[in-house]
C-alpha positions, -999 to +999 in steps of 0.1 A: -440-726+724-477-724+721-499-700+702-534-696+692-547-716+665-581-722+646-603-748+663-595-783+647-618-817+658-602-839+680-611-861+711-630-844+742-614-858+775-637-849+808-624-826+832-609-836+867-641-826+888-618-828+917-603-797+908-618-762+911-638-749+885-619-718+863-635-682+864-657-671+837-639-639+838-612-639+814-583-621+831-588-642+864-593-674+842-555-668+828-542-662+863-559-692+877-545-715+850-510-701+855-513-712+893-532-743+885-506-757+859-478-751+883-492-765+915-529-780+914-536-799+885-523-835+890-540-857+864-530-862+828-548-877+798-528-898+776-536-902+740-523-919+710-517-905+674-520-927+645-492-910+622-469-936+612-442-924+635-441-889+616-435-856+639-471-841+643-485-811+663-508-810+693-534-787+709-565-782+728-595-764+729-606-755+764-641-754+776-643-714+770-637-719+732-598-710+732-577-729+711-541-731+714-513-753+694-480-765+706-453-750+681-428-778+687-431-809+668-437-844+689-422-873+676-434-898+703-464-921+695-482-909+725-488-873+744-503-865+777-520-832+784-529-819+820-566-817+831-583-791+849-620-794+862-636-784+828-635-810+799-607-804+771-606-814+734-573-825+724-561-828+686-534-834+664-522-822+632-493-830+606-484-793+604-500-759+604-499-758+565-519-791+568-542-789+595-563-819+589-568-836+622-551-869+628-567-897+644-564-901+681-571-926+710-578-921+742-552-944+765-557-935+800-559-909+830-528-910+852-515-889+880-485-866+869-465-878+896-467-914+882-436-920+860-446-915+823-433-941+798-406-928+773-428-932+742-452-903+758-444-868+754-459-844+782-474-811+767 
């Protein structure tokens, strides 16, 4: 579902400073992310993609420079990603053959327990 990818320009979203920072040590950071994604991180960043209703792919680059892309296309006009303590840059592209960034607009921050509208795909 996710794979490593080359960095693409996007929109930077400030992290949720109420969360604990991740470790600088790679192996510890990976373990922290596994736990945090499931039980700790509780804030979503909602972004809108200008793509005329066409499917697109989304990804992120974290503070440590690691970039990943979701390999399952999204068809909704908006998507939401969980935020940790650190800032995160989200991006959208048409496909991996044409990795030119699509225009993104930050919509809002919301609690992940708050219902997400049907036009938003949570990644």
